[in-house]
N, CA and C atoms as a LAMMPS dump frame, in Angstrom:
ITEM: TIMESTEP
0
ITEM: NUMBER OF ATOMS
345
ITEM: BOX BOUNDS ff ff ff
-5.0000000000000000e+02 5.0000000000000000e+02
-5.0000000000000000e+02 5.0000000000000000e+02
-5.0000000000000000e+02 5.0000000000000000e+02
ITEM: ATOMS id mol type element x y z
1 1 1 N 0.047 -12.466 -4.851
2 1 2 C -1.14 -11.727 -4.502
3 1 3 C -1.87 -11.384 -5.788
4 2 1 N -3.183 -11.481 -5.772
5 2 2 C -3.999 -11.168 -6.928
6 2 3 C -5.085 -10.191 -6.516
7 3 1 N -5.244 -9.113 -7.263
8 3 2 C -6.307 -8.144 -7.004
9 3 3 C -7.281 -8.208 -8.173
10 4 1 N -8.504 -8.52 -7.891
11 4 2 C -9.499 -8.657 -8.945
12 4 3 C -10.003 -7.287 -9.39
13 5 1 N -10.629 -7.217 -10.567
14 5 2 C -11.195 -5.942 -11.026
15 5 3 C -12.243 -5.389 -10.058
16 6 1 N -12.907 -6.258 -9.314
17 6 2 C -13.908 -5.804 -8.354
18 6 3 C -13.278 -5.083 -7.167
19 7 1 N -11.953 -5.178 -7.036
20 7 2 C -11.252 -4.529 -5.945
21 7 3 C -11.549 -3.026 -5.91
22 8 1 N -11.664 -2.42 -7.088
23 8 2 C -11.945 -0.98 -7.163
24 8 3 C -13.23 -0.596 -6.463
25 9 1 N -14.213 -1.477 -6.465
26 9 2 C -15.48 -1.169 -5.794
27 9 3 C -15.293 -1.011 -4.294
28 10 1 N -14.302 -1.683 -3.74
29 10 2 C -14.042 -1.574 -2.308
30 10 3 C -13.421 -0.249 -1.943
31 11 1 N -12.854 0.451 -2.922
32 11 2 C -12.162 1.696 -2.641
33 11 3 C -13.04 2.936 -2.766
34 12 1 N -14.301 2.787 -3.181
35 12 2 C -15.184 3.936 -3.262
36 12 3 C -15.497 4.41 -1.859
37 13 1 N -14.972 5.565 -1.514
38 13 2 C -15.163 6.057 -0.16
39 13 3 C -14.793 7.525 -0.044
40 14 1 N -15.173 8.091 1.073
41 14 2 C -14.732 9.44 1.409
42 14 3 C -13.456 9.286 2.215
43 15 1 N -12.411 9.933 1.769
44 15 2 C -11.116 9.824 2.422
45 15 3 C -10.977 10.946 3.442
46 16 1 N -11.635 10.791 4.579
47 16 2 C -11.692 11.841 5.59
48 16 3 C -10.334 12.121 6.212
49 17 1 N -9.5 11.118 6.337
50 17 2 C -8.227 11.304 7.017
51 17 3 C -7.261 12.169 6.241
52 18 1 N -7.396 12.195 4.932
53 18 2 C -6.503 13.027 4.137
54 18 3 C -7.169 14.357 3.817
55 19 1 N -8.385 14.599 4.322
56 19 2 C -9.043 15.88 4.143
57 19 3 C -9.532 16.14 2.731
58 20 1 N -9.881 15.119 2.011
59 20 2 C -10.354 15.292 0.649
60 20 3 C -11.267 14.136 0.281
61 21 1 N -11.999 14.325 -0.794
62 21 2 C -12.859 13.257 -1.286
63 21 3 C -12.212 12.627 -2.499
64 22 1 N -12.171 11.31 -2.492
65 22 2 C -11.66 10.566 -3.644
66 22 3 C -12.718 9.579 -4.071
67 23 1 N -13.132 9.686 -5.305
68 23 2 C -14.023 8.671 -5.84
69 23 3 C -13.169 7.745 -6.681
70 24 1 N -13.099 6.515 -6.269
71 24 2 C -12.244 5.538 -6.961
72 24 3 C -13.113 4.649 -7.829
73 25 1 N -13.605 5.162 -8.9
74 25 2 C -14.423 4.379 -9.805
75 25 3 C -13.58 3.828 -10.937
76 26 1 N -14.228 3.283 -11.92
77 26 2 C -13.521 2.646 -13.023
78 26 3 C -12.692 3.646 -13.825
79 27 1 N -13.097 4.934 -13.824
80 27 2 C -12.406 5.933 -14.619
81 27 3 C -11.112 6.369 -13.957
82 28 1 N -11.095 6.458 -12.627
83 28 2 C -9.914 6.938 -11.917
84 28 3 C -8.965 5.793 -11.598
85 29 1 N -7.687 6.078 -11.69
86 29 2 C -6.667 5.101 -11.342
87 29 3 C -6.491 5.09 -9.824
88 30 1 N -6.369 3.893 -9.255
89 30 2 C -6.133 3.762 -7.826
90 30 3 C -4.643 3.903 -7.57
91 31 1 N -4.306 4.642 -6.527
92 31 2 C -2.91 4.878 -6.183
93 31 3 C -2.462 3.889 -5.116
94 32 1 N -1.432 3.128 -5.44
95 32 2 C -0.898 2.138 -4.514
96 32 3 C 0.588 2.421 -4.311
97 33 1 N 1.025 2.408 -3.049
98 33 2 C 2.448 2.479 -2.752
99 33 3 C 2.89 1.092 -2.322
100 34 1 N 3.891 0.586 -3.013
101 34 2 C 4.461 -0.727 -2.753
102 34 3 C 5.807 -0.523 -2.071
103 35 1 N 5.907 -0.952 -0.804
104 35 2 C 7.119 -0.732 -0.021
105 35 3 C 7.748 -2.081 0.295
106 36 1 N 8.902 -2.322 -0.312
107 36 2 C 9.599 -3.599 -0.128
108 36 3 C 11.068 -3.385 -0.427
109 37 1 N 11.953 -3.979 0.367
110 37 2 C 13.384 -3.816 0.142
111 37 3 C 13.91 -4.722 -0.973
112 38 1 N 13.122 -5.65 -1.442
113 38 2 C 13.54 -6.549 -2.514
114 38 3 C 13.143 -5.945 -3.869
115 39 1 N 14.156 -5.58 -4.658
116 39 2 C 13.911 -4.926 -5.949
117 39 3 C 13.111 -5.811 -6.904
118 40 1 N 13.363 -7.121 -6.901
119 40 2 C 12.622 -8.024 -7.784
120 40 3 C 11.139 -8.053 -7.422
121 41 1 N 10.836 -8.037 -6.138
122 41 2 C 9.436 -8.016 -5.699
123 41 3 C 8.76 -6.732 -6.143
124 42 1 N 9.449 -5.604 -5.963
125 42 2 C 8.878 -4.317 -6.397
126 42 3 C 8.619 -4.311 -7.897
127 43 1 N 9.568 -4.838 -8.66
128 43 2 C 9.421 -4.857 -10.117
129 43 3 C 8.254 -5.747 -10.535
130 44 1 N 8.205 -6.965 -10.012
131 44 2 C 7.155 -7.909 -10.391
132 44 3 C 5.772 -7.408 -9.96
133 45 1 N 5.639 -7.08 -8.676
134 45 2 C 4.33 -6.623 -8.17
135 45 3 C 3.901 -5.329 -8.864
136 46 1 N 4.845 -4.434 -9.088
137 46 2 C 4.53 -3.187 -9.778
138 46 3 C 4.013 -3.432 -11.185
139 47 1 N 4.648 -4.364 -11.897
140 47 2 C 4.211 -4.679 -13.263
141 47 3 C 2.819 -5.3 -13.265
142 48 1 N 2.574 -6.237 -12.358
143 48 2 C 1.262 -6.894 -12.282
144 48 3 C 0.175 -5.876 -11.975
145 49 1 N 0.416 -5.033 -10.991
146 49 2 C -0.597 -4.043 -10.597
147 49 3 C -0.784 -2.962 -11.662
148 50 1 N 0.296 -2.555 -12.315
149 50 2 C 0.187 -1.557 -13.39
150 50 3 C -0.67 -2.075 -14.531
151 51 1 N -0.486 -3.352 -14.881
152 51 2 C -1.315 -3.95 -15.937
153 51 3 C -2.783 -3.982 -15.544
154 52 1 N -3.044 -3.992 -14.251
155 52 2 C -4.421 -3.965 -13.761
156 52 3 C -5.008 -2.568 -13.704
157 53 1 N -4.248 -1.567 -14.125
158 53 2 C -4.758 -0.202 -14.172
159 53 3 C -4.453 0.633 -12.938
160 54 1 N -3.616 0.129 -12.054
161 54 2 C -3.28 0.859 -10.832
162 54 3 C -2.06 1.741 -11.06
163 55 1 N -2.053 2.904 -10.43
164 55 2 C -0.894 3.786 -10.462
165 55 3 C 0.005 3.376 -9.296
166 56 1 N 1.236 2.981 -9.592
167 56 2 C 2.131 2.401 -8.596
168 56 3 C 3.291 3.334 -8.294
169 57 1 N 3.535 3.538 -7.024
170 57 2 C 4.749 4.183 -6.525
171 57 3 C 5.468 3.129 -5.705
172 58 1 N 6.788 3.121 -5.741
173 58 2 C 7.526 2.137 -4.961
174 58 3 C 8.525 2.824 -4.036
175 59 1 N 8.873 2.101 -2.985
176 59 2 C 9.893 2.548 -2.043
177 59 3 C 10.679 1.328 -1.603
178 60 1 N 11.989 1.507 -1.392
179 60 2 C 12.86 0.399 -1.057
180 60 3 C 13.086 0.174 0.427
181 61 1 N 12.524 1.042 1.267
182 61 2 C 12.626 0.854 2.714
183 61 3 C 11.507 1.642 3.397
184 62 1 N 11.339 1.406 4.676
185 62 2 C 10.235 2.033 5.401
186 62 3 C 10.338 3.541 5.512
187 63 1 N 11.553 4.046 5.632
188 63 2 C 11.736 5.488 5.744
189 63 3 C 11.318 6.191 4.449
190 64 1 N 11.768 5.651 3.328
191 64 2 C 11.377 6.197 2.026
192 64 3 C 9.867 6.02 1.811
193 65 1 N 9.339 4.877 2.246
194 65 2 C 7.906 4.622 2.117
195 65 3 C 7.076 5.623 2.895
196 66 1 N 7.495 5.93 4.122
197 66 2 C 6.757 6.887 4.955
198 66 3 C 6.717 8.258 4.286
199 67 1 N 7.834 8.667 3.697
200 67 2 C 7.885 9.946 2.995
201 67 3 C 6.9 9.947 1.819
202 68 1 N 6.877 8.864 1.05
203 68 2 C 5.961 8.791 -0.096
204 68 3 C 4.501 8.749 0.349
205 69 1 N 4.227 8.091 1.47
206 69 2 C 2.856 8.069 1.995
207 69 3 C 2.402 9.486 2.311
208 70 1 N 3.276 10.265 2.94
209 70 2 C 2.941 11.647 3.28
210 70 3 C 2.688 12.488 2.034
211 71 1 N 3.492 12.265 0.992
212 71 2 C 3.382 13.051 -0.236
213 71 3 C 2.234 12.605 -1.132
214 72 1 N 2.042 11.296 -1.28
215 72 2 C 1.107 10.751 -2.262
216 72 3 C -0.3 10.505 -1.733
217 73 1 N -0.446 10.258 -0.428
218 73 2 C -1.75 9.932 0.168
219 73 3 C -2.443 8.814 -0.622
220 74 1 N -1.871 7.622 -0.58
221 74 2 C -2.345 6.527 -1.434
222 74 3 C -3.692 5.948 -0.992
223 75 1 N -4.317 5.237 -1.924
224 75 2 C -5.54 4.501 -1.622
225 75 3 C -5.213 3.203 -0.89
226 76 1 N -4.028 2.646 -1.177
227 76 2 C -3.629 1.386 -0.558
228 76 3 C -2.109 1.358 -0.429
229 77 1 N -1.648 0.665 0.619
230 77 2 C -0.22 0.477 0.833
231 77 3 C 0.04 -1.022 0.933
232 78 1 N 0.973 -1.519 0.127
233 78 2 C 1.434 -2.898 0.234
234 78 3 C 2.805 -2.823 0.89
235 79 1 N 2.934 -3.43 2.054
236 79 2 C 4.073 -3.181 2.921
237 79 3 C 4.769 -4.464 3.344
238 80 1 N 6.069 -4.527 3.099
239 80 2 C 6.892 -5.616 3.595
240 80 3 C 7.146 -5.359 5.081
241 81 1 N 7.306 -6.4 5.861
242 81 2 C 7.505 -6.255 7.298
243 81 3 C 8.985 -6.07 7.649
244 82 1 N 9.841 -6.902 7.118
245 82 2 C 11.259 -6.855 7.47
246 82 3 C 12.036 -6.07 6.414
247 83 1 N 12.429 -4.834 6.786
248 83 2 C 13.163 -3.955 5.875
249 83 3 C 14.207 -3.167 6.656
250 84 1 N 15.22 -2.66 5.952
251 84 2 C 16.212 -1.81 6.618
252 84 3 C 15.681 -0.39 6.83
253 85 1 N 16.345 0.343 7.669
254 85 2 C 16.136 1.762 7.952
255 85 3 C 14.857 2.034 8.732
256 86 1 N 13.788 1.401 8.417
257 86 2 C 12.538 1.497 9.177
258 86 3 C 11.722 0.274 8.804
259 87 1 N 11.425 -0.55 9.79
260 87 2 C 10.701 -1.785 9.497
261 87 3 C 9.254 -1.487 9.116
262 88 1 N 8.644 -2.457 8.479
263 88 2 C 7.239 -2.329 8.134
264 88 3 C 6.355 -2.201 9.374
265 89 1 N 6.733 -2.885 10.441
266 89 2 C 5.955 -2.793 11.69
267 89 3 C 6.036 -1.385 12.281
268 90 1 N 7.205 -0.767 12.242
269 90 2 C 7.35 0.602 12.738
270 90 3 C 6.575 1.587 11.864
271 91 1 N 6.639 1.381 10.545
272 91 2 C 5.889 2.243 9.643
273 91 3 C 4.389 2.106 9.901
274 92 1 N 3.933 0.884 10.082
275 92 2 C 2.518 0.65 10.353
276 92 3 C 2.1 1.307 11.663
277 93 1 N 2.936 1.224 12.688
278 93 2 C 2.629 1.871 13.969
279 93 3 C 2.511 3.384 13.79
280 94 1 N 3.412 3.988 13.015
281 94 2 C 3.342 5.427 12.75
282 94 3 C 2.072 5.78 11.983
283 95 1 N 1.717 4.949 11.022
284 95 2 C 0.512 5.191 10.228
285 95 3 C -0.737 5.122 11.106
286 96 1 N -0.776 4.149 12.017
287 96 2 C -1.939 4.013 12.901
288 96 3 C -2.021 5.167 13.903
289 97 1 N -0.884 5.767 14.263
290 97 2 C -0.91 6.96 15.119
291 97 3 C -1.516 8.134 14.362
292 98 1 N -1.132 8.27 13.106
293 98 2 C -1.633 9.38 12.285
294 98 3 C -3.095 9.171 11.901
295 99 1 N -3.439 7.933 11.561
296 99 2 C -4.8 7.599 11.138
297 99 3 C -5.251 6.382 11.941
298 100 1 N -5.854 6.601 13.116
299 100 2 C -6.22 5.484 13.993
300 100 3 C -7.147 4.439 13.37
301 101 1 N -7.936 4.837 12.4
302 101 2 C -8.888 3.899 11.799
303 101 3 C -8.276 3.092 10.649
304 102 1 N -6.961 3.12 10.497
305 102 2 C -6.294 2.381 9.429
306 102 3 C -6.65 0.899 9.505
307 103 1 N -7.093 0.361 8.39
308 103 2 C -7.441 -1.058 8.295
309 103 3 C -6.226 -1.827 7.799
310 104 1 N -5.986 -2.98 8.373
311 104 2 C -4.847 -3.791 7.949
312 104 3 C -5.296 -5.207 7.628
313 105 1 N -4.541 -5.811 6.747
314 105 2 C -4.741 -7.207 6.4
315 105 3 C -3.357 -7.802 6.219
316 106 1 N -3.163 -9.012 6.657
317 106 2 C -1.844 -9.626 6.595
318 106 3 C -1.849 -10.768 5.586
319 107 1 N -0.798 -10.772 4.77
320 107 2 C -0.624 -11.829 3.777
321 107 3 C 0.861 -12.168 3.753
322 108 1 N 1.173 -13.445 3.739
323 108 2 C 2.582 -13.823 3.755
324 108 3 C 2.805 -15.088 2.937
325 109 1 N 4.013 -15.155 2.391
326 109 2 C 4.404 -16.405 1.73
327 109 3 C 5.224 -17.256 2.673
328 110 1 N 5.387 -16.789 3.879
329 110 2 C 6.196 -17.501 4.868
330 110 3 C 5.301 -18.281 5.828
331 111 1 N 5.697 -19.486 6.137
332 111 2 C 4.91 -20.329 7.043
333 111 3 C 4.911 -19.792 8.47
334 112 1 N 5.848 -18.935 8.819
335 112 2 C 5.912 -18.444 10.195
336 112 3 C 4.704 -17.585 10.574
337 113 1 N 3.977 -17.037 9.605
338 113 2 C 2.812 -16.223 9.9
339 113 3 C 1.535 -17.058 10.031
340 114 1 N 1.572 -18.278 9.591
341 114 2 C 0.381 -19.135 9.616
342 114 3 C 0.144 -19.618 11.047
343 115 1 N -1.084 -19.459 11.5
344 115 2 C -1.432 -19.895 12.863
345 115 3 C -2.472 -20.978 12.816
């Protein structure tokens, strides 16, 4: 996955669901939570995104990820689907209950997601 520098322009918004305003301009670091049970993926993706100026929090399963989402109120969540303790699909369902307007995008390296 590659996030271009222009990605920050997409994050300029009023964050109504968290009850606060966040201006995500070039000066402010974007907060991303990376939730994946594979430690190598967390390390690699975290390093790539950190070099791009993003503030990265990681979680090794969906349950830990949900807790960090509640605490950190991130600008973006990168979420693995198949994880122990709480799957990515269950976490996403909980997130959509809390914030119905949650936008999702799917990206996979697996051919099973290609239609």
